Structure formats: C-alpha cells, structure tokens
KOLVO-643813 format. One record per residue (C-alpha): residue number from 1; x, y, z. Coordinates in nm, 4 decimals. Layout:
// KOLVO-643813
+-----+----------+----------+----------+
| num |        u |        v |        w |
+-----+----------+----------+----------+
| NUM |        X |        Y |        Z |
...
+-----+----------+----------+----------+
//
This chain:
// KOLVO-643813
+-----+----------+----------+----------+
| num |        u |        v |        w |
+-----+----------+----------+----------+
|   1 |  -2.6509 |  -1.6567 |   0.9162 |
|   2 |  -2.6196 |  -1.5197 |   0.6147 |
|   3 |  -2.2878 |  -1.2627 |   0.5177 |
|   4 |  -2.3814 |  -0.9345 |   0.4226 |
|   5 |  -2.0187 |  -0.7690 |   0.3930 |
|   6 |  -1.6463 |  -0.7440 |   0.4971 |
|   7 |  -1.4281 |  -0.5131 |   0.6285 |
|   8 |  -1.0705 |  -0.5067 |   0.6819 |
|   9 |  -1.1360 |  -0.5812 |   1.0710 |
|  10 |  -1.4660 |  -0.8055 |   1.0630 |
|  11 |  -1.7077 |  -0.9766 |   0.8877 |
|  12 |  -2.0985 |  -0.8713 |   0.9399 |
|  13 |  -2.3517 |  -1.1344 |   0.8741 |
|  14 |  -2.7527 |  -1.1166 |   0.9072 |
|  15 |  -2.8807 |  -1.3720 |   1.1731 |
|  16 |  -3.2160 |  -1.5670 |   1.1117 |
|  17 |  -3.4289 |  -1.3239 |   1.3620 |
|  18 |  -3.3103 |  -1.0064 |   1.1596 |
|  19 |  -2.9975 |  -0.8960 |   1.4161 |
|  20 |  -2.6632 |  -0.8006 |   1.2679 |
|  21 |  -2.4076 |  -0.9908 |   1.3833 |
|  22 |  -2.0063 |  -0.8241 |   1.3470 |
|  23 |  -1.7664 |  -1.0690 |   1.3806 |
|  24 |  -1.4025 |  -0.9654 |   1.4395 |
|  25 |  -1.1412 |  -1.1493 |   1.3069 |
|  26 |  -0.9173 |  -1.3151 |   1.5372 |
|  27 |  -0.6134 |  -1.0806 |   1.5090 |
|  28 |  -0.8660 |  -0.7592 |   1.5926 |
|  29 |  -1.0373 |  -0.9492 |   1.8841 |
|  30 |  -0.8985 |  -0.6579 |   2.0979 |
|  31 |  -1.1222 |  -0.4211 |   1.9587 |
|  32 |  -1.4532 |  -0.6046 |   2.0224 |
|  33 |  -1.4493 |  -0.5207 |   2.3811 |
|  34 |  -1.3419 |  -0.1161 |   2.2790 |
|  35 |  -1.6367 |  -0.1163 |   2.0508 |
|  36 |  -1.8977 |  -0.2483 |   2.3040 |
|  37 |  -1.8125 |   0.0323 |   2.5945 |
|  38 |  -1.8181 |   0.3001 |   2.3196 |
|  39 |  -2.1586 |   0.1943 |   2.2265 |
|  40 |  -2.2610 |   0.2018 |   2.5612 |
|  41 |  -2.1273 |   0.5469 |   2.6191 |
|  42 |  -2.2954 |   0.6289 |   2.3311 |
|  43 |  -2.6114 |   0.5071 |   2.4183 |
|  44 |  -2.5980 |   0.6820 |   2.7264 |
|  45 |  -2.5254 |   1.0345 |   2.5491 |
|  46 |  -2.8540 |   0.9639 |   2.3159 |
|  47 |  -2.6153 |   0.9050 |   2.0038 |
|  48 |  -2.8750 |   0.7340 |   1.7237 |
|  49 |  -2.6160 |   0.4465 |   1.6537 |
|  50 |  -2.6216 |   0.0920 |   1.7080 |
|  51 |  -2.7077 |  -0.0730 |   2.0608 |
|  52 |  -2.5385 |  -0.3834 |   2.1678 |
|  53 |  -2.7642 |  -0.6801 |   2.2347 |
|  54 |  -2.5421 |  -0.9618 |   2.3280 |
|  55 |  -2.1917 |  -1.0650 |   2.2615 |
|  56 |  -2.1257 |  -1.4109 |   2.1165 |
|  57 |  -1.7960 |  -1.6168 |   2.0229 |
|  58 |  -1.7899 |  -1.7798 |   1.7198 |
|  59 |  -1.5197 |  -2.0094 |   1.6484 |
|  60 |  -1.2862 |  -1.8401 |   1.8744 |
|  61 |  -1.3818 |  -1.4981 |   1.7334 |
|  62 |  -1.5705 |  -1.2527 |   1.9436 |
|  63 |  -1.8880 |  -1.0804 |   1.7873 |
|  64 |  -2.1420 |  -0.8181 |   1.8541 |
|  65 |  -2.5059 |  -0.8407 |   1.7864 |
|  66 |  -2.6535 |  -0.5529 |   1.7358 |
|  67 |  -3.0519 |  -0.5178 |   1.8104 |
|  68 |  -3.1173 |  -0.1893 |   1.6241 |
|  69 |  -2.9122 |  -0.2039 |   1.3087 |
|  70 |  -3.1346 |  -0.3003 |   0.9862 |
|  71 |  -2.9799 |  -0.4826 |   0.6898 |
|  72 |  -2.9352 |  -0.2226 |   0.4174 |
|  73 |  -2.6831 |  -0.0646 |   0.1606 |
|  74 |  -2.3577 |   0.1101 |   0.2594 |
|  75 |  -2.3536 |   0.4489 |   0.1503 |
|  76 |  -2.1261 |   0.3869 |  -0.1516 |
|  77 |  -2.2957 |   0.1411 |  -0.2677 |
|  78 |  -2.6422 |   0.3033 |  -0.2677 |
|  79 |  -2.5172 |   0.5817 |  -0.4680 |
|  80 |  -2.3726 |   0.3259 |  -0.7022 |
|  81 |  -2.6546 |   0.1774 |  -0.7298 |
|  82 |  -2.9022 |   0.5200 |  -0.7674 |
|  83 |  -2.6567 |   0.7568 |  -0.8235 |
|  84 |  -2.9705 |   1.0000 |  -0.9102 |
|  85 |  -3.0104 |   0.9968 |  -0.5510 |
|  86 |  -2.6716 |   1.1483 |  -0.4811 |
|  87 |  -2.7883 |   1.4881 |  -0.3434 |
|  88 |  -3.0783 |   1.3246 |  -0.0961 |
|  89 |  -2.8483 |   1.0805 |   0.0390 |
|  90 |  -2.5175 |   1.3456 |   0.0662 |
|  91 |  -2.7839 |   1.5614 |   0.2845 |
|  92 |  -2.9572 |   1.2907 |   0.4948 |
|  93 |  -2.6070 |   1.2103 |   0.5959 |
|  94 |  -2.5489 |   1.6072 |   0.6949 |
|  95 |  -2.8483 |   1.5426 |   0.8912 |
|  96 |  -2.7351 |   1.2339 |   1.0642 |
|  97 |  -2.3929 |   1.3931 |   1.1228 |
|  98 |  -2.5780 |   1.7033 |   1.2463 |
|  99 |  -2.7924 |   1.5070 |   1.4779 |
| 100 |  -2.4500 |   1.3327 |   1.6304 |
| 101 |  -2.2948 |   1.6895 |   1.7306 |
| 102 |  -2.5972 |   1.7531 |   1.9106 |
| 103 |  -2.5034 |   1.4720 |   2.2017 |
| 104 |  -2.1904 |   1.5411 |   2.4497 |
| 105 |  -2.0378 |   1.2592 |   2.6152 |
| 106 |  -1.7552 |   1.3162 |   2.9286 |
| 107 |  -1.6693 |   0.8779 |   2.8702 |
| 108 |  -1.4970 |   0.9094 |   2.5340 |
| 109 |  -1.1605 |   0.9345 |   2.5079 |
| 110 |  -1.0285 |   1.3014 |   2.3766 |
| 111 |  -1.0233 |   1.4126 |   2.0099 |
| 112 |  -0.7489 |   1.6212 |   2.0995 |
| 113 |  -0.5395 |   1.3749 |   2.2561 |
| 114 |  -0.5782 |   1.1347 |   1.9877 |
| 115 |  -0.5153 |   1.4061 |   1.7294 |
| 116 |  -0.1760 |   1.4761 |   1.8953 |
| 117 |  -0.0704 |   1.1260 |   1.8980 |
| 118 |  -0.1726 |   1.0492 |   1.5236 |
| 119 |   0.0151 |   1.3985 |   1.4144 |
| 120 |   0.3139 |   1.2828 |   1.5785 |
| 121 |   0.3378 |   0.8971 |   1.4536 |
| 122 |   0.1886 |   1.0043 |   1.0672 |
| 123 |   0.4042 |   0.8413 |   0.8223 |
| 124 |   0.4500 |   1.0762 |   0.4890 |
| 125 |   0.4275 |   1.4536 |   0.6330 |
| 126 |   0.7415 |   1.6305 |   0.6675 |
| 127 |   0.8526 |   1.7183 |   1.0308 |
| 128 |   0.7886 |   2.0665 |   0.9327 |
| 129 |   0.3806 |   1.9817 |   0.8646 |
| 130 |   0.3740 |   1.7861 |   1.1679 |
| 131 |   0.5232 |   2.0587 |   1.3571 |
| 132 |   0.2986 |   2.3028 |   1.1527 |
| 133 |  -0.0450 |   2.0711 |   1.2170 |
| 134 |   0.0581 |   2.0658 |   1.6083 |
| 135 |   0.0863 |   2.4286 |   1.6375 |
| 136 |  -0.2417 |   2.4837 |   1.4448 |
| 137 |  -0.4142 |   2.1824 |   1.6810 |
| 138 |  -0.2760 |   2.3778 |   1.9929 |
| 139 |  -0.4604 |   2.7176 |   1.9056 |
| 140 |  -0.7924 |   2.5252 |   1.8145 |
| 141 |  -1.0656 |   2.5274 |   2.0811 |
| 142 |  -1.1290 |   2.1459 |   2.2022 |
| 143 |  -1.4931 |   2.0586 |   2.2997 |
| 144 |  -1.7022 |   1.7733 |   2.4504 |
| 145 |  -1.9534 |   1.6716 |   2.1748 |
| 146 |  -1.9617 |   1.3435 |   2.0164 |
| 147 |  -1.7317 |   1.3085 |   1.7291 |
| 148 |  -1.7322 |   0.9846 |   1.4651 |
| 149 |  -1.4003 |   1.0844 |   1.3388 |
| 150 |  -1.4396 |   0.8075 |   1.0441 |
| 151 |  -1.6993 |   0.9188 |   0.8341 |
| 152 |  -1.6897 |   0.7261 |   0.4649 |
| 153 |  -1.8497 |   0.5805 |   0.2486 |
| 154 |  -1.8667 |   0.2049 |   0.4156 |
| 155 |  -1.9435 |   0.3293 |   0.7309 |
| 156 |  -2.2955 |   0.4353 |   0.6987 |
| 157 |  -2.5781 |   0.2267 |   0.6105 |
| 158 |  -2.8717 |   0.2991 |   0.4125 |
| 159 |  -3.2064 |   0.2291 |   0.4672 |
| 160 |  -3.5432 |   0.3272 |   0.3794 |
| 161 |  -3.6780 |   0.3557 |   0.6983 |
| 162 |  -3.3941 |   0.5239 |   0.8291 |
| 163 |  -2.9957 |   0.5501 |   0.7969 |
| 164 |  -2.7547 |   0.5236 |   1.0277 |
| 165 |  -2.3795 |   0.5570 |   1.1195 |
| 166 |  -2.1789 |   0.2753 |   1.2144 |
| 167 |  -1.8464 |   0.1731 |   1.3059 |
| 168 |  -1.7716 |   0.3633 |   1.5978 |
| 169 |  -1.4398 |   0.2582 |   1.7337 |
| 170 |  -1.2903 |   0.6213 |   1.6589 |
| 171 |  -1.5178 |   0.7592 |   1.8431 |
| 172 |  -1.4533 |   1.0656 |   2.0822 |
| 173 |  -1.5587 |   1.3660 |   2.2631 |
| 174 |  -1.4267 |   1.6872 |   2.1233 |
| 175 |  -1.4579 |   1.9628 |   1.8034 |
| 176 |  -1.7666 |   1.8769 |   1.5834 |
| 177 |  -1.5597 |   2.1008 |   1.2956 |
| 178 |  -1.2517 |   1.8111 |   1.3455 |
| 179 |  -1.4960 |   1.5184 |   1.2748 |
| 180 |  -1.6384 |   1.7241 |   0.9930 |
| 181 |  -1.2939 |   1.8389 |   0.8224 |
| 182 |  -1.2094 |   1.4620 |   0.8762 |
| 183 |  -1.5196 |   1.3273 |   0.6944 |
| 184 |  -1.4516 |   1.6007 |   0.3798 |
| 185 |  -1.1419 |   1.4746 |   0.3017 |
| 186 |  -1.2152 |   1.0854 |   0.3556 |
| 187 |  -1.5412 |   1.1742 |   0.1152 |
| 188 |  -1.3079 |   1.3840 |  -0.1186 |
| 189 |  -0.9994 |   1.1956 |  -0.1412 |
| 190 |  -1.1364 |   0.8068 |  -0.1060 |
| 191 |  -0.9990 |   0.5398 |  -0.3347 |
| 192 |  -1.1194 |   0.5171 |  -0.6758 |
| 193 |  -1.2176 |   0.2466 |  -0.8965 |
| 194 |  -1.0036 |   0.0904 |  -1.2022 |
| 195 |  -1.0672 |   0.2415 |  -1.5307 |
| 196 |  -1.0551 |   0.5967 |  -1.6500 |
| 197 |  -1.4239 |   0.5590 |  -1.7505 |
| 198 |  -1.5271 |   0.4556 |  -1.3819 |
| 199 |  -1.2351 |   0.6967 |  -1.2390 |
| 200 |  -1.3849 |   0.9519 |  -1.4184 |
| 201 |  -1.7654 |   0.9267 |  -1.3342 |
| 202 |  -1.7081 |   0.8840 |  -0.9417 |
| 203 |  -1.4664 |   1.1754 |  -0.9342 |
| 204 |  -1.7652 |   1.3896 |  -1.0706 |
| 205 |  -1.9768 |   1.2117 |  -0.8046 |
| 206 |  -1.7638 |   1.2708 |  -0.5238 |
| 207 |  -1.7227 |   1.6515 |  -0.5568 |
| 208 |  -2.0965 |   1.6434 |  -0.5594 |
| 209 |  -2.1630 |   1.4376 |  -0.2904 |
| 210 |  -1.8921 |   1.6126 |  -0.0595 |
| 211 |  -2.0036 |   1.9849 |  -0.1624 |
| 212 |  -2.3801 |   1.8810 |  -0.1023 |
| 213 |  -2.3127 |   1.7273 |   0.2482 |
| 214 |  -2.0842 |   2.0315 |   0.3860 |
| 215 |  -2.3612 |   2.2875 |   0.2410 |
| 216 |  -2.6535 |   2.1114 |   0.4267 |
| 217 |  -2.4534 |   2.0497 |   0.7170 |
| 218 |  -2.3404 |   2.4130 |   0.7781 |
| 219 |  -2.7313 |   2.5365 |   0.7252 |
| 220 |  -2.7783 |   2.3157 |   0.9935 |
| 221 |  -2.4876 |   2.4037 |   1.2432 |
| 222 |  -2.2879 |   2.7289 |   1.1246 |
| 223 |  -1.9752 |   2.8284 |   1.1632 |
| 224 |  -1.7653 |   3.1304 |   1.0629 |
| 225 |  -1.5851 |   3.1395 |   0.8005 |
| 226 |  -1.2338 |   3.0103 |   0.7995 |
| 227 |  -1.3057 |   2.8200 |   1.1299 |
| 228 |  -1.3622 |   2.4788 |   0.9150 |
| 229 |  -1.0499 |   2.5252 |   0.7538 |
| 230 |  -0.8303 |   2.5909 |   1.0297 |
| 231 |  -0.8794 |   2.2268 |   1.1287 |
| 232 |  -0.8186 |   2.0535 |   0.7801 |
| 233 |  -0.3801 |   2.0633 |   0.8255 |
| 234 |  -0.4087 |   1.8635 |   1.1449 |
| 235 |  -0.6747 |   1.6455 |   1.0636 |
| 236 |  -0.4998 |   1.5658 |   0.7211 |
| 237 |  -0.1437 |   1.5392 |   0.8745 |
| 238 |  -0.3356 |   1.2591 |   1.1150 |
| 239 |  -0.5195 |   1.1012 |   0.8734 |
| 240 |  -0.2560 |   1.0587 |   0.6631 |
| 241 |  -0.0886 |   0.8486 |   0.8992 |
| 242 |  -0.4024 |   0.5903 |   0.8908 |
| 243 |  -0.4498 |   0.5540 |   0.5375 |
| 244 |  -0.2823 |   0.4028 |   0.2535 |
| 245 |  -0.2099 |   0.3766 |  -0.1456 |
| 246 |  -0.4266 |   0.6950 |  -0.3497 |
| 247 |  -0.5860 |   0.8423 |  -0.0578 |
| 248 |  -0.2231 |   0.8878 |   0.1325 |
| 249 |  -0.0729 |   1.0473 |  -0.1744 |
| 250 |  -0.3425 |   1.2417 |  -0.2458 |
| 251 |  -0.3629 |   1.3757 |   0.1166 |
| 252 |   0.0056 |   1.4678 |   0.1582 |
| 253 |  -0.0616 |   1.6541 |  -0.2005 |
| 254 |  -0.3342 |   1.8518 |   0.0117 |
| 255 |  -0.0843 |   1.8893 |   0.2817 |
| 256 |   0.1659 |   2.0229 |   0.0720 |
| 257 |  -0.0759 |   2.2854 |  -0.0573 |
| 258 |  -0.1889 |   2.3844 |   0.2857 |
| 259 |   0.1778 |   2.4150 |   0.4109 |
| 260 |   0.1985 |   2.6828 |   0.0886 |
| 261 |  -0.0994 |   2.8668 |   0.1183 |
| 262 |  -0.2377 |   2.8463 |   0.4888 |
| 263 |  -0.5930 |   2.7890 |   0.5599 |
| 264 |  -0.6915 |   3.1457 |   0.4942 |
| 265 |  -0.6069 |   3.0791 |   0.1008 |
| 266 |  -0.7492 |   2.7179 |   0.1535 |
| 267 |  -1.1122 |   2.7929 |   0.2214 |
| 268 |  -1.2738 |   2.5833 |  -0.0394 |
| 269 |  -1.3365 |   2.3300 |   0.1820 |
| 270 |  -1.5745 |   2.5194 |   0.3717 |
| 271 |  -1.7035 |   2.6526 |   0.0184 |
+-----+----------+----------+----------+
//
C-alpha cells in the first residue's frame, strides 16, 4: 500500500485495489468505532460521504477501508497547485455542503449539546464571552439536519469525477447555519505558511475563497439577513477551544470584536 496523506490522528493509504485505508494512530484508536458508526448513519441518511467497506488492523492499529473514496488532492493542495481554479473549487464546496444540509438524521449526536459543552470548556475566551455565547446559543433554533462541523481545506478531497467531504467524526444533527459559520471561520482564519510573500498570497486567496463559497451557498440555501451572523459568536467561542496557535489568536480577536459590536454590526460574515 502507498501512503498518500497524514493528519494528527491517522495516516491514509491507497491499497493495491484502489481502495483507501484510514489507519488511526494507536492513541486515537477509540475514534475508529465512532467514525464507523457515524459513516453508517450518514449512509442511512443519504449523505454523500465515505462508505465503510471493511475494518482491518495493522500492527495493532485500527483501520477503516472505504469503498467509494477516490484518491485525489485535498482542497488546500488543489488550490495551491491550480490557483486559477479557486472560484470553481469554492463554488463546488458550497454545492457539496448545501447537499449535506438537504439530509436529516435522528441518529447523530446533538449539535447544540456539543456546542454547549465546547463553549463551557473553551480555553482562551473570557468568562464574559463564554456566558454571552451560551445566551446567544440558547436563543438560536436547533435543528435535525446533518452537519459536518469541521469544514476546512484538509477535509475535502478534490477529484475530476467528483469531490467529497471527508473526516466526519464531528458530525451532528443540527442547524446548517452553525455548520456554515464554523466553516467560514476555519476557511477564513486557518494556519498560514512561513514567509511574508507566501502569507500575503494565501491571505488574499483565503478571502477570495471563503467569500465565493459563502456567496454560492447562500444562493443555493438562502437565509434572512443576520441569521448567519447570530451564530458566529457561539461557534467562534466553541472553535477557539479546539484550535491552537495563530488560528486561536485570530479567533480570540474575532470574539473580542463580536463582544464589542454584536452580530448586528458584524454581518460581513454573511455578505
């Protein structure tokens, strides 16, 4: 088998028959059955997502073999290698994400419950910000539509025959606007490369990408002005607890801005 990628929790390999193996590191072995259960729920809900073919063990490490996941580039890599396609890729992600939000599931965990837990445990935001985020969350509608909750450049595989969103371990049933607000924050404030020129180029590309993605998504699934903006504070506080480095610092700055101005003055997330 050929190694084609690696993340914090697992390695990814292409098997001789073309299938894809996700092999978890030993310390994250407990995530394998969680992801399998979620993938089964997504299949029953009709979501376009990786389907489990079989489970295997390699050197004591659990692995999941997917039958419908094609070997391709991550979204981040696709943009770096073909930057002139950035608008097309952004619009395609919006289409994929909107398709996810056409599906419902009563089997997946509650998005609201997870957000509440993450907000309470979030490191970095002030107690005032956590309290404000919980109040805001309590005033927002829940939902039962499938949400990915971790959209970013490494969780989308771009392939000529059709792209696919991967890594569904944080999937829930909930409100799509919370999912979109989370995705926008991650696409907007993701980690930057070293070097001033590289950072400047990526920052420009990032702004073009997330705005094109959001614009297309709202064309496909319109919402009233301000609805999306109301989700930004709670998801930013929750997200700050599971991100580190520059992204956490950027999120904390954004949270401070939202605390000063409120969602009514911070609607650029939805424009």
